[in-house]
N, C-alpha and C positions, 0 to 999 in steps of 0.2 A: 465539591467535585463538579466540574463543568460537564454538561451533556450537550450533545449536538443533535439537532433535528436531521440535518443532512450529514452524510458521512464526512468525517473530518480527518484529513490526511496530515501527518506530521512528517516533515522531511527537511530538505534544504532547498535553496533557490537554484537548483541544478536539475538536469534531467535524470540521469542515473536510474536507479531501481524504482523510482516512483513515476517515471514518465509514462509507462504503459498503463498504470492505474489512471492517470489523468486522461489518457486517450480513450480507454474503455468507458470512463464516466461520460466524457463529452459525446462520444459516438452513441452511447447507450441511453442518453437522455437523463443522466443523473447529474445534479448539481452537487459538487463537493466544495467544502471550505478547506483552507489550508493554514497551517502554521509553518513558516519557513525560517530556519535559523541554523547557520553553519555551526554555531556553538553546541548544538545538540549532538553532533557527531562525536563519538567516543565518550560522551558523558553518560553517567548512569541515571541522571535526572533530567527532566525537561526544563529548559531554561525559563520558559514562559510561565510555568505553573509550579515548578519544584517537585512535580509528581515523579515517582520512580518509574523507570521504564520496565521494571519487573511487573508492574500492573498490566503490561501488554505482553508478558511472557518473553521479554527481551531485555537482558541485563544492560545492553549498551547499543544495540543495533537500531537501524532505521531502514525502511520507512515503518511508520506505525499508523494505525487507523482506529478511530473511535466512532461508533455509531450507536447512539443511545447508551445502553449499558455494555455493549460489546466493545472490547478492546483487544486488538490483535496486532501481531507483527508478522514479518516474512512477506516479501513482495508477492510471491505466488499465491499465498492465501488471501492477501488483500485484493489482488487482481480477480481471483475466482469469486470472492464475496461480492465485489462491486458488479461484476458481470451477472451474478445470480439475481441481483435486485434491480438491474437495469430494465426498464420497460421495453426497450427495443430488442432485447435479447430473450424475452420470455418464451418465445416459440422455438428456441434452439433445441435440437434433439440431443440425447445423451452422446451420440457419436460426434456431433459438432462440438459439444462442450469438451469431449475428450481430446479432440484435435487442438482446440484452443489451449488446453492445459499442457499438451505436448510442446506447443510452441513457447509457452511460458517457461517450461523447463529448459528448452534449448536456449532461450534468452538468458536465463540464469547461468548456464554453463559458459556462454560466451562472455558475460560480464565477469564471472569468476576468473576465467583464463586471461582476460584483458588486465585485470588487477594484478595477476601474477607477473605479467610482462612489465609492469610499471616499476 
């Protein structure tokens, strides 16, 4: 099993649901590494390693994040985690974090409804 010192994002070479994670990391002072591969969409295993997405609690979806022993899925959870470890966000109040999470939820609703239209 590969472990990563920096958070490692697994997605595709597109913006989509991982772009806010990339922005949070960059603005928050976190270096992330990435595996990008369109073949991972719809697949139950990661093409690079053969590892099952179930290890991330996601049978087929993306984005995925690994940081040390932590493996998670769902863009909102990934965004919240990266923001919580970012040094530039350490002084945010609970109210500020709540507003950020509200906007994360709004973003997911917009993306979901855009996908319905396609």
